[in-house]
N, C-alpha and C positions, 0 to 999 in steps of 0.2 A: 813780117808782111808789111809792105809799103802801105803807107797811110797818107791820106790828104785831109785838109781841114775843110769843114762845110762853111757855108756863109755865116752860120751862127757860132762857129769855134769848135764844134766836136770834130773828132777824126772818124773818117770813114775809110774802108779798104779801097785802095785806088783800083780803077777798072782792070789794070794789068795784073793785080794780085790773084784774081780769079778769072781769067778771061773766058768770055762766053763765045761760042762760035756764032758767026754773023747771023744766022737764022734765028737763034735763041735771043740774040740781042734785040733784033728787030721785033720779035715776038714780045720781049719784055716792054720795049718802048711803046709798042701799040697798046699794051694793057695798061701801062702807066698812064698814057696820054688819055686812054678812054675814062679813067677814074675821075678826071676833072681837077681843078685847082683845090676846091675845098677839101676833098678827100686826100690828096697828095700832100697838102700842108699838114694834115693831121698825122700822116706816116712820116713825114720829116720830123714832126715834133716829137715823136716817140724813139726815132732814130737819134736824135740829138740828146734826149732826156727820156730814158726808159721809165723813169719814176714819174713823169709828167701826169698832173691830175686835171689838166684843162683839155682833155682829148675827148672826142666823141667816140664811145666805143662802137656805135653803128658804123661810123666811118671806117674804123679799123677792121670790123668784120667784113665789109664790102670790099676793101683792099685785099684781105685774105682770099675772098672768093675770086677775085680777078687775078692775082698775083701768085697764088700758092703753087709751089713747085717750079717757079721760074728763077728764084734766087735763094740760096741756102741761108745767107745771112739775114736777108729780109724776113724769110719765113720764120727764122729764130726770134728776131726782134718782135714781130707781130704775136707769136706764139707766147712769149714771155710777158708781154703787155697784156693779152687776154687771160692768161693764166693768173696773173696778179689780181684781176677784176673777179675772178671766181671764188 
């Protein structure tokens, strides 16, 4: 799978590794934008470091409510983080 580096140095799948149809991409972008900077920063933190302890669980739950089903890898990362809290 092709990978790229995030601004913090972790590697994420490149958009071309699992291309989304344009309508799904737009739906995801709208949902991501609607979360706001504070919540998206929390999501990016768990993507960079799934073991991060300085994340607000309520922000991650809110992200799951808005983004669930739009991207498989993101669903997996959020699920793993929330399972770790249980």
